[in-house]
C-alpha positions in Angstrom: -0.2 -0.1 -0.4 0.8 3.5 -0.5 1.2 4.3 3.5 3.7 1.6 3.7 5.9 3.2 1.1 5.6 6.5 3.0 6.4 4.8 6.7 9.6 3.2 5.0 11.1 6.5 3.8 10.3 8.3 6.8 12.0 5.5 9.1 14.9 5.5 6.5 15.1 9.4 6.5 15.7 9.6 10.4 19.0 10.3 10.6 19.7 11.9 7.1 20.0 15.6 6.3 19.2 17.8 3.6 21.5 19.1 1.2 21.5 23.2 1.6 21.5 24.8 -1.7 24.2 26.0 -3.5 24.8 29.2 -4.5 27.6 30.7 -6.2 30.4 32.1 -4.0 29.8 35.9 -5.8 26.3 35.5 -4.6 26.8 34.6 -1.3 28.8 37.5 -0.7 26.6 39.8 -2.0 24.0 38.5 0.4 26.5 38.5 3.2 27.1 42.5 2.5 23.5 43.2 2.0 22.6 41.6 5.2 25.2 43.3 7.2 24.4 46.8 5.6 20.6 45.9 6.5 21.6 45.4 9.9 24.0 48.2 10.6 23.3 51.3 8.7 24.7 53.8 10.5 28.1 52.1 9.6 27.1 51.3 5.7 25.1 54.3 4.8 28.1 56.9 5.7 30.1 54.5 4.2 28.6 54.6 0.7 27.4 58.7 0.8 31.1 59.7 1.3 32.3 57.3 -1.2 29.7 59.1 -3.3 31.2 62.6 -2.2 34.6 61.4 -3.3 33.5 60.1 -6.3 31.3 63.3 -7.5 34.3 65.9 -6.1 36.3 63.9 -8.3 34.8 63.7 -11.5 34.0 67.7 -11.3 37.9 68.5 -10.4 38.7 66.3 -13.7 36.5 68.1 -15.6 36.8 71.5 -14.3 40.3 71.4 -15.4 39.8 69.4 -18.6 37.3 72.0 -19.6 39.4 75.0 -17.9 36.6 76.7 -16.2 38.0 78.2 -13.4 37.3 81.9 -14.9 34.2 83.0 -12.9 33.6 86.9 -12.6 32.2 88.1 -9.3 29.1 89.3 -10.4 28.4 85.5 -11.5 30.0 83.7 -8.8 27.0 86.0 -6.5 24.2 85.2 -8.9 24.6 81.5 -8.8 26.2 80.9 -5.7 22.8 82.9 -4.5 20.6 80.6 -6.5 22.3 77.2 -5.4 21.5 78.1 -1.5 18.0 78.9 -2.7 17.5 75.8 -4.9 19.2 73.9 -2.4 16.9 74.9 0.5 13.8 74.5 -1.6 14.9 70.9 -2.6 15.3 69.9 0.9 12.4 70.8 2.2 10.7 69.3 -0.6 12.2 66.0 0.0 11.6 66.0 3.4 8.1 67.2 3.9 7.3 63.9 1.1 9.3 61.7 3.5 7.4 62.8 6.4 4.1 62.1 4.6 5.0 58.9 3.4 6.2 57.9 6.9 2.1 59.2 8.4 1.1 56.8 5.2 3.2 53.8 6.1 2.2 54.4 10.1 -1.2 54.5 9.3 -1.5 51.7 6.4 0.6 49.3 9.0 1.1 50.5 12.2 2.4 53.6 14.1 5.1 51.9 16.0 6.8 51.6 12.6 7.6 55.3 12.8 10.7 54.8 15.3 11.8 52.7 11.8 12.0 55.8 9.9 13.2 58.0 12.9 16.2 55.5 13.2 17.0 55.3 9.8 20.4 57.5 8.9 19.2 58.2 5.5 17.2 61.5 6.2 19.6 62.6 8.5 22.7 62.2 6.7 21.1 64.1 3.6 19.9 67.0 6.2 23.2 67.1 7.2 25.1 67.2 3.7 22.4 69.5 2.4 23.2 71.7 5.6 26.8 71.8 5.2 26.4 72.6 1.3 24.1 75.8 2.0 26.0 77.0 4.8 29.3 76.7 2.9 27.8 78.3 -0.1 26.6 81.2 2.2 30.2 81.7 3.6 31.8 81.9 0.3 28.9 84.0 -1.0 29.6 86.3 1.9 33.4 86.2 0.8 32.9 87.0 -3.0 34.8 90.7 -3.6 34.9 92.9 -6.9 32.5 94.3 -9.8 31.4 93.6 -12.5 33.9 92.6 -15.1 36.3 91.3 -12.4 37.2 87.8 -12.0 37.2 86.0 -8.8 40.9 86.1 -7.6 43.0 83.0 -8.7 45.1 83.5 -6.2 46.8 80.5 -4.5 46.2 81.0 -0.4 47.1 77.4 0.6 47.7 74.1 -1.0 46.0 70.8 0.0 48.0 68.1 -0.9 49.1 68.3 -4.1 45.5 70.8 -4.9 46.4 74.5 -4.6 43.5 76.0 -3.3 42.6 80.0 -4.2 39.2 81.7 -4.0 38.3 80.2 -7.3 38.8 76.5 -6.2 36.6 77.5 -3.2 33.9 79.1 -5.6 34.0 75.9 -7.6 33.9 74.0 -4.8 30.3 74.8 -4.1 29.6 74.1 -7.4 30.7 70.6 -6.9 28.6 70.3 -3.3 25.7 71.0 -4.7 26.1 68.4 -7.7 26.8 66.2 -5.2 23.7 67.1 -3.0 21.7 66.7 -6.1 23.5 63.1 -7.1 23.0 62.1 -3.7 19.2 62.7 -3.7 19.2 59.1 -6.0 20.4 56.6 -3.6 18.6 58.4 -0.6 15.2 58.0 -2.8 16.1 54.3 -3.5 16.6 53.6 0.2 13.5 55.1 1.4 11.4 53.4 -1.4 13.1 50.1 -0.3 12.3 50.6 3.7 8.6 51.8 2.5 8.6 47.9 1.4 6.6 45.9 4.2 9.2 42.9 4.0 11.9 45.3 5.0 9.7 47.3 7.6 9.0 44.1 9.4 12.7 43.0 9.2 13.6 46.5 10.8 10.8 45.5 13.6 11.9 41.8 14.0 15.6 43.1 15.2 14.0 44.3 18.6 13.2 40.3 19.0 15.7 38.8 21.1 15.6 36.0 24.1 16.2 38.8 26.7 13.4 41.0 25.4 11.1 38.4 25.3 11.8 36.8 28.8 11.7 40.7 29.9 8.4 40.7 28.9 7.1 37.2 29.6 8.6 37.1 33.1 10.0 39.2 36.0 13.2 40.4 35.7 15.6 39.7 38.9 16.9 42.8 40.5 20.7 42.5 42.1 19.3 42.8 45.7 17.0 39.8 45.2 13.5 42.1 44.8 11.5 41.0 42.3 10.5 43.7 39.1 6.7 43.9 37.4 7.2 42.2 33.8 8.0 44.9 31.2 4.6 46.0 29.2 6.4 46.3 25.6 6.3 43.2 24.1 8.7 42.8 20.8 6.7 40.8 19.0 3.6 42.8 19.4 4.2 45.6 16.6 4.6 42.8 14.0 1.7 41.0 15.0 -0.3 44.4 14.4 1.1 44.8 10.8 -0.1 40.8 10.4 -3.7 41.9 11.9 -4.2 45.0 9.7 -2.4 42.8 6.6 -5.2 40.0 7.5 -8.1 42.4 7.8 -7.1 44.0 4.4 -6.4 40.6 2.6 -2.8 41.7 2.0 -1.6 37.8 1.9 2.2 39.3 1.0 2.4 41.4 4.0 1.0 38.9 6.2 3.5 36.3 4.9 6.3 38.1 5.8 5.3 38.7 9.0 4.7 35.1 9.7 8.0 34.2 8.6 9.7 36.7 11.0 7.6 35.7 13.9 8.2 31.9 12.9 12.4 32.8 12.5 12.6 34.5 15.6 10.8 32.1 17.8 13.1 29.7 16.4 15.8 31.4 17.3 15.0 32.8 20.6 13.3 28.7 22.1 15.7 27.2 24.1 15.6 24.6 26.3 15.1 27.5 29.1 12.5 28.8 29.9 11.1 26.5 27.0 7.6 26.3 27.6 6.7 30.1 28.4 8.9 31.4 25.2 7.2 28.8 22.7 3.4 29.5 24.1 4.5 33.4 23.8 5.1 32.9 19.9 2.9 30.0 19.2 -0.2 32.2 20.9 0.4 34.7 18.8 0.4 32.5 15.7 -2.8 30.9 16.9 -4.6 34.6 17.4 -3.7 35.2 14.1 -4.8 32.1 12.4 -7.9 32.4 14.4 -8.4 35.9 12.9 -7.9 34.7 9.6 -10.2 32.2 10.2 -13.1 34.8 11.2 -12.2 36.8 7.9 -12.6 33.1 5.9 -9.4 33.8 4.5 -8.4 30.6 4.0 -5.0 30.9 2.1 -3.8 33.2 5.4 -4.9 30.3 7.4 -3.1 27.9 5.5 -0.2 29.8 6.1 -0.4 30.4 10.1 -0.7 26.5 10.2 2.7 26.0 7.6 4.6 28.3 10.1 3.5 26.2 12.9 4.1 22.8 11.1 7.9 24.5 10.8 8.3 25.8 14.3 7.2 22.5 15.4 9.2 19.8 13.1 12.2 21.9 13.8 11.6 21.9 17.9 10.9 18.2 17.7 14.3 17.7 15.9 16.1 19.7 18.2 14.6 17.3 21.2 12.4 20.6 22.4 9.6 18.3 23.4 7.5 20.9 25.0 8.0 23.5 22.3 6.8 20.9 19.2 3.4 20.0 21.8 2.4 23.8 22.0 3.1 24.0 18.7 1.0 21.0 17.8 -1.7 22.1 20.5 -2.4 25.7 18.4 -2.7 23.5 15.2 -5.2 21.7 16.7 -7.0 25.1 17.6 -6.8 26.6 14.1 -7.4 23.6 12.8 -10.9 22.7 14.6 -11.8 26.8 14.3 -11.2 26.5 10.6 -13.1 23.3 10.3 -16.4 24.6 12.4 -16.3 27.6 9.7 -16.4 25.4 6.9 -12.9 26.4 5.6 -11.9 22.5 4.8 -8.4 23.3 3.1 -7.0 24.7 6.1 -8.7 21.5 7.9 -6.9 19.6 5.7 -3.4 21.4 6.0 -3.6 21.3 9.6 -4.3 17.9 10.2 -1.6 17.3 7.5 0.8 19.3 9.6 -0.1 17.6 12.5 1.0 14.2 11.0 4.4 16.1 9.9 5.0 17.0 13.6 4.1 14.0 15.1 5.8 12.0 12.8 9.1 13.9 13.6 8.2 13.9 17.6 7.7 10.0 17.6 10.9 9.4 15.4 12.9 11.4 17.7 14.2 9.7 21.3 12.5 11.1 24.4 9.1 12.6 22.7 6.8 9.5 22.9 4.5 11.6 25.3 4.2 14.3 22.8 3.6 11.8 19.9 1.1 10.7 22.0 -0.4 14.0 22.4 -0.6 15.0 18.8 -2.2 11.5 18.1 -5.0 12.9 20.0 -4.9 16.5 18.4 -5.2 14.8 15.1 -8.1 12.8 16.3 -9.5 15.7 17.2 -9.5 17.5 14.2 -10.6 14.5 11.9 -13.4 14.0 13.9 -14.6 17.6 13.9 -14.0 17.5 9.9 -15.8 14.5 9.6 -19.0 15.9 11.8 -19.0 19.1 9.2 -18.7 16.0 6.5 -15.7 17.4 5.1 -14.4 14.1 3.4 -10.9 15.5 2.2 -10.0 16.7 5.6 -11.2 13.8 7.2 -9.3 11.5 5.0 -6.1 13.5 6.0 -6.5 13.2 9.2 -6.9 9.6 8.6 -3.6 9.7 6.7 -2.0 11.0 9.3 -2.6 9.3 12.3 -1.8 6.0 10.4 1.6 7.6 9.2 2.6 8.7 13.0 1.1 5.4 14.6 3.2 3.5 11.9 6.4 5.2 13.0 5.6 4.9 16.6 4.8 1.2 16.7 8.1 1.0 14.6 9.9 2.6 17.3 8.4 0.7 19.8 6.2 3.6 21.3 3.6 1.4 22.8 1.2 4.3 24.1 1.3 6.7 20.9 1.0 3.5 18.4 -2.2 2.2 20.6 -3.7 5.6 20.6 -3.4 6.0 16.9 -5.2 2.9 16.6 -7.9 3.9 18.9 -8.1 7.1 17.0 -8.2 6.0 13.8 -11.3 3.9 15.2 -13.1 6.9 16.4 -12.4 8.9 13.2 -13.5 6.6 10.9 -16.7 5.6 13.2 -17.4 9.1 12.7 -16.8 9.2 8.8 -18.6 6.2 8.0 -21.7 7.7 9.9 -21.8 10.7 7.8 -21.1 8.3 4.8 -17.7 9.6 4.0 -16.4 7.4 1.6 -12.8 8.6 0.8 -12.4 9.1 4.9 -13.6 5.8 5.9 -11.7 3.9 3.6 -8.6 5.6 4.5 -9.2 5.1 8.1 -9.0 1.3 7.5 -6.3 1.5 5.4 -4.2 3.3 7.8 -5.4 1.0 10.4 -3.8 -1.9 8.6 -0.5 -0.4 8.2 -0.8 0.7 12.1 -1.6 -2.9 12.7 0.9 -4.6 11.0 4.0 -2.6 12.0 3.0 -3.2 15.5 2.5 -6.8 14.9 5.7 -6.8 13.6 7.5 -5.3 16.8 5.3 -7.2 18.8 3.5 -4.3 20.3 0.3 -6.8 21.2 -2.0 -4.1 22.8 -1.3 -2.2 19.8 -2.2 -4.9 17.5 -5.0 -5.9 19.5 -6.3 -2.4 19.5 -5.7 -1.8 16.0 -8.0 -4.9 15.0 -11.3 -3.4 17.4 -10.8 -0.3 15.5 -11.3 -2.2 12.0 -14.1 -4.1 13.5 -15.6 -0.9 14.6 -15.1 1.0 11.3 -16.2 -2.1 9.3 -19.5 -2.3 11.4 -20.1 1.4 10.8 -19.3 1.5 6.9 -21.8 -2.1 6.9 -24.9 0.7 8.5 -24.1 3.3 5.9 -23.8 1.0 2.7 -20.1 2.1 2.2 -19.3 -1.5 0.4 -15.3 0.1 -0.1 -14.8 1.1 3.1 -16.4 -2.2 4.1 -14.1 -4.5 1.9 -11.1 -2.4 3.1 -11.8 -2.7 6.7 -12.3 -6.5 6.3 -9.3 -6.7 4.0 -6.9 -5.2 6.8 -8.4 -7.2 9.4 -7.2 -10.7 7.1 -3.9 -8.9 6.5 -4.0 -8.4 10.4 -4.8 -11.8 11.0 -2.5 -13.8 9.4 0.4 -12.9 11.4 -1.2 -12.3 14.8 -4.1 -14.9 14.5 -4.7 -15.3 18.4 -4.5 -12.1 19.4 -7.0 -11.0 16.7 -9.4 -13.7 17.2 -9.5 -12.4 21.1 -9.8 -8.7 20.1 -12.7 -10.1 18.0 -14.5 -12.3 20.6 -13.9 -9.2 23.2 -15.8 -6.9 21.0 -18.5 -9.2 20.1 -18.9 -10.0 23.9 -19.4 -6.0 24.6 -22.2 -5.3 21.7 -25.4 -4.4 22.2 -28.1 -6.1 20.5 -29.4 -3.7 17.7 -25.6 -3.9 16.7 -25.3 -7.6 16.1 -26.5 -7.6 12.9 -24.1 -5.3 11.0 -21.2 -7.0 13.1 -22.4 -10.5 11.5 -22.6 -8.9 8.2 -19.2 -7.3 8.5 -17.5 -10.6 9.8 -19.5 -12.5 7.0 -17.3 -10.2 4.7 -14.2 -10.6 6.7 -14.0 -14.5 6.4 -14.2 -14.6 2.9 -11.1 -12.2 2.9 -9.4 -14.6 5.3 -10.2 -17.6 3.5 -8.8 -15.8 0.3 -5.5 -15.0 2.2 -5.7 -18.8 3.3 -6.0 -19.9 0.1 -3.1 -17.9 -1.2 -0.8 -18.7 1.4 
């Protein structure tokens, strides 16, 4: 069967690591430089602007020398300097005004908390500084210009700057060059501001405040040196990003929602550690859960699936690291979002929650010491599956049954008795509800998954799990018989017959115990199912 192959692959890949995507050396260096500049703007931006200043001044110096432009009469110098200072003042006023308007619009679109992102951005302050210096220098030179109509500006050298002789004509020319530089500097400034206006970069900037120390200060009292406790800080470093995500969900802005969820998940993985594991994990996962429920209330299935995907990612990584409490909390929130989605009739989201729980549960069952976590996750999958079946979501309920089969089989492979037995019991519950609701695919998948769990449990000598798988198969088969689901009844009978061959005594005892507890009205469906079961068993004996 398909599930047998999937379980074999999962078990074999337990200790295998994925290959990182290979990128070129140049691309890697560019990415590192870009990341460093993004996180250290007060170092990177001044360096860029000063490099641009050197280039512009050098180009202007060469151009003036090549075209011999060092001859300006006094009246022209006064007029040019005055016009340049006025133009610079007008330009900087317009640019700053438009920047502040952009900041206001961005704060309205995302959150007022983004204002400090622009306030801490060095570009505006550097541009103001350059314009201020250039205008002040222009005014000083304008004050120093002497001479009347027709008289040229003095060419006498009064100071040497290295190999460059400085005259008053050079001072006037330098004012022109600074004007050129301030104009050219507008282009990188505008590009940087436009880049900062992107929601992705705003969220990245806000996420820089999320670290383990700030999170712990919010969720736990801080110890003073004298031993007294202080109240937790009211400043949640995650809240600014959450506020942006809430607004984006309300506006159906899928891209911004995705950026915010990724930032929270990445920081959660970075912050969560074995110390204070439960508190930090619950803090981040609760935020993700609330976002997911908000998206459910807006019937935004795509955003709900994104939340589920990030909870799954967090749960898988923490399970791989052996952080059982963190994986358990992630699974708990996945269950909560999945159930709410199912009740809101978002079948795709409920299906995604069941699949994600199966992924986290499989890793939890694979890792050592996480058997209790796997046991909990099995119950969470059952809860999602039962609600999905109750809402008559055939595909979502079938996915829950498939996830239960995967987790149960891996748990049995690792000899986790409690998780394997619970998986068999949960599959019986989901399959029974699916059959009662006449969900053909889900009931058949539950029977198939039960056969898988029972087969692996038998191979590993887990008698209790094998017995429970047999009882659940009878339960699903009876329910399918009552609902007239022939394919599901046949699949349950085949799975039970295949289970009987290697564990005949255990299976027969389980069937007898089940029959002894039946009520009178259920005996007819039991007999009908047992007839099909015996036929399948005879076929298998004939093949053997």
